N, C-alpha and C positions, 0 to 999 in steps of 0.2 A: 362662379355664377352659373350657375348653371346647372345643367343636368348632371346628376351625380356621376353617372357613368361618363357622361359627356365631360363632367368635371375632371375625371381622370382621363377620359378619352381625349378631351381637349382641355371642356368645362365639365366640380366642384365646383347667376346667380349665381344670380349670383349666381344673374341674377345669378352662374351658381350657382354660368349657373354649375358641373359637376358636380369601392363603387361598383356600379354594374360593370362587368368586365369590358364590354364594348365601349362604354362611355369612358371607362378608365383608360382604355387603350387610346381613345381619341384625345382625351384630356392629357394623358400622360405621354403622348407621343413625343419622342425626343428628336425626331428627324427635323431638319431645318429646310426651309423653302429655298429654292434657287433664286428667288427674287431678292432685290435689295432690301435691307432692313427698313421696316415701315411701309414697304410696298405690299399691296394686296395681290393675291393670285387672281382676283377677278376685278372687274371695274367696280367703282364705288358709285352706286346710283344715289340720287337724291333721296333723302328720308321721306317716307310717306307721311301724310298729315297725322299728327298725334291726337289722341283723345285729350281734350283740355284737362280733364280730371287726372290723367296719368302724369302730366308734366307740370302741374300747378305748384308742387312742393317737392322738396328732397324726399320726404317720406313717401309721397305718391309715386314718384318715378321708381324708387327702389322696390316698393310693393308691386308695381306693375311688372317688373322683371320677374320676380318670383312667381307671380300669377301666370304669366305667359308660359314659362317653361314647365310648370307643374301640371300634372294630370295623369289619368290612368292610361295604361297601355292601349294603343289604338286610337286614342283621342287626338285629332289633328290640333296642332298648336297654331295660334294666330301669329304667324311669322311677320306679317306686315305690322302688327302691333309692336312686336319686338323691334323691328327695324326703325319704327317711328321714335324710339326712345334714344337712339344713338346719333351723335354728330356724324356727318359723312367722314369716312376714313377712320372711324373708331376701331379699337382693338380689344380682343378678348385674349388674355394671356395666362394659360395654366403653367404653373411651375411643378415639375415632377422630378422626384428623386429615384434614380434607378438602383438596381442591385449593386452597382459599383459605388454607391453613395455619392454619385455626381448628380447635382441638381441642374436641370436645364429648363428652358422655356420653349413654348411654341407660340408664335404670334399669329393670331387668327383675325381675319376680318369678320364682320357680322355675317356675311354670306358664307364664309368658310364654316363658321359655327353652325349655321342653319343646315348646310349641306351635310356636315358630319353628324349633327344631332337628330335630324329628321328620321333616319332609319332606326335609331335607338329608341326614340320615344314611341315609334310605331310598335316596337316589340316589348319594351319595358315600361312599367309604371314608374313615374318619377315625381316626387313631391319635395320641394325644397322650401325651407322657411328660415327667416332670420330669428336668431335667439339673443343676439347682443349687438349693439352698435356704438362705435366711438367715432365722433366727428371732429375734424379740424377744418375751419373755414377762414378764408381771407378774401374779403370782397366778393367777387363772383365765382371763385373757385372753391371747391371743397374736396377733401380726402376723407373717405369713410372706410374704416375697418369694420366689416360686417361679418359676424360669426354666423355660420349657417349649419343646418342639419338637413340631411337628405334621407328620404324614405322611399320605398317602392310603392307603398300605399299610405294614404293619408292617416289611416287608422293604426299603422304599425307603432307598437309601443316604443321601440328603440330605433334610432337612425342607423343606417348602414354606413354612413359617412358623415364626418363633420370637418369643418375647415374655416378658413377666413377668405372672404372676398374683399379685395381692396378696390373700391370704386373711386374713380376720379370723375367729378361732376362739374358742370358749368351751368351757371344761371346767366342767360343772355340779356336779362332785363325784362323778358316776357315769359320765359319758360325755362325749365331745367332740361339738361342734356347729359347723357352718359358719354364720356370721352374714352374711358378705359375700364375694363374689369380685369383685375389681375388676381389670381387666387392660388392657394396651396391647401391641400388636404392635411388634416391631422393624421399623425402616425403614432405608434406606441412610443417611439423615441422623440416625438415632437408633439407633446400635448398642448392644447390651447391654454395659454396663460390665464390666470384669474382676472387680470385686468381686461381681458377680452371675453369674459363670460365662461371661462373654463372651470 
């Protein structure tokens, strides 16, 4: 989810959001935190109030993620808008395969993602969009496999990265929340399957 380089840096927004080498480094970092699993390296503040239109539907909240992380180099992102989409304690988790063919994850809080992503979006243009969605829902929980494409400019003919963002979503009876975004970038030896828009 996320910023493409962030995608590989941390985050491929998917929002995905994560590529740009720095984002790739952040997304694909294999170092683990010294904190306990599930614990954040920073305190988890309460989410800012969300724009009602951003959280009114599953479609709206996912579109909001991609909208927040996308933009030209130097354009400030509305990080409070991003924060407002996530439950307190939410996680963004890139999966990265190293040269040794070992795949590892890095568990990030929303604040970790913002801290790592901010310098990258200041330097690199990043635009990420959804190209395919598969949804499984039971009651108030949903799992969404969301295929993304990342570009440095909105007008770029070809994406520099593609992959799948796995969103875990919650509807609390009044609004939608993002609980987790877990993603992996496409590779030559790991093409996106046809069932996910490949």
